[in-house]
N, C-alpha and C positions, 0 to 999 in steps of 0.2 A: 704729618698734616693733622691738624686738630679736627676731631669729630669723625675721623675715618676708623673703621673697624678692620681687623685682620681677617680676610676672607680665605686664607689658605686652608687646605684640607690635607689630611694624611690618609693615603690609601694603602691598605695592607692587602697585597695580592696573594694571600696565603690563608688557608683554612685552619692553620695551626692554632689551637687554643693556648698553647704556651707562649707563642709570639704575641698574640693578642693580649694575654694577661700581663706580660712584661711591659708592653707599651702603655696599658692602662695604669699599671703601678707607677710608671714614670710620669704620669700626668697627661698622657695623650688620649685622644678619643678618635681612634682610627676608624675609617669606613672600610669595611671588609668587602672586597670585590675579587672573588677567586678567578684567577686567570684561565684555569682549565688546561694548563700546560704543565707536564711533569718534567 
């Protein structure tokens, strides 16, 4: 549909700096929300 923007978001439920870095290198901008579950 013309004029619509993509409103999806990527949530990373991990505090891992390595995972965050890999996603950023791949062009993603994840929102980090740590789940608190091990």
